[in-house]
C-alpha positions in Angstrom: 102.6 97.2 78.6 106.2 98.0 79.3 107.6 97.6 82.8 108.1 101.3 83.0 104.5 102.1 82.1 102.4 103.5 85.0 100.4 100.7 86.6 102.1 97.9 84.7 103.0 96.0 87.9 99.4 96.4 89.2 98.1 95.3 85.8 100.3 92.2 85.8 99.3 91.4 89.4 95.6 91.6 88.5 96.2 89.3 85.5 98.0 86.8 87.7 95.1 86.9 90.3 92.6 86.3 87.5 94.5 83.4 86.1 94.7 81.9 89.6 91.0 82.3 90.1 90.1 81.1 86.6 92.9 78.8 85.4 91.1 78.0 82.1 92.0 81.5 80.9 95.2 82.1 78.9 97.4 85.0 80.0 96.3 87.0 77.0 92.6 86.3 77.7 93.1 87.4 81.3 95.0 90.5 80.1 92.1 91.4 77.8 89.6 91.1 80.6 91.7 93.1 83.1 92.4 95.8 80.5 88.7 96.2 79.9 87.8 96.2 83.6 90.5 98.8 84.3 89.6 101.0 81.3 93.0 100.4 79.8 91.8 99.1 76.5 88.3 98.3 75.0 89.4 97.3 71.6 91.8 94.7 70.1 94.2 97.1 68.4 94.8 99.2 71.4 95.3 96.1 73.6 97.8 94.6 71.0 99.7 97.9 70.7 100.0 98.5 74.5 101.2 95.0 75.2 103.4 94.7 72.1 101.4 91.7 70.7 100.4 90.8 67.2 96.9 91.9 66.5 96.0 88.5 65.0 97.0 86.8 68.2 94.8 89.2 70.3 91.9 88.6 67.9 92.2 84.9 68.3 92.1 85.1 72.1 89.4 87.7 72.1 87.1 85.6 69.8 87.3 82.8 72.3 86.2 85.1 75.1 83.4 86.6 72.9 82.1 83.2 72.0 81.8 82.2 75.6 79.4 85.1 76.0 79.8 85.3 79.8 82.9 87.5 80.1 82.9 90.1 77.2 80.4 91.3 74.7 81.0 92.6 71.2 80.3 96.3 70.8 81.4 96.7 67.2 83.9 95.3 64.6 85.5 97.1 61.7 85.1 94.9 58.7 88.3 96.2 57.0 90.8 96.2 59.8 89.0 93.7 62.1 89.5 96.0 65.1 87.1 94.7 67.6 85.5 96.8 70.3 84.2 95.0 73.4 83.0 95.6 76.9 82.7 93.5 80.0 79.4 91.8 80.8 77.5 92.0 84.1 78.2 88.3 84.8 82.0 88.6 84.8 83.8 87.1 87.8 85.5 90.1 89.4 87.8 88.2 91.8 90.8 89.8 90.2 89.6 93.4 90.9 
């Protein structure tokens, strides 16, 4: 998300707050969670494009979150492109919201 994008400061503030509340999260993982909570992105390609990150890097961080099972849940995955759609789970810690 570019600095001129609407809500980019708010997004980064929420990411920082989530990292403070849950220091085991990486900045990218916290960004994925906040983006899902704020309806900014619910799939890996959109998140990667909006933040200017490599899709492979986002997939790696997203898979860690999906494997934990308590933050995000897999909605669907495209076998060809690996675009992964996800949603937040009910058990997510919403301290950053």
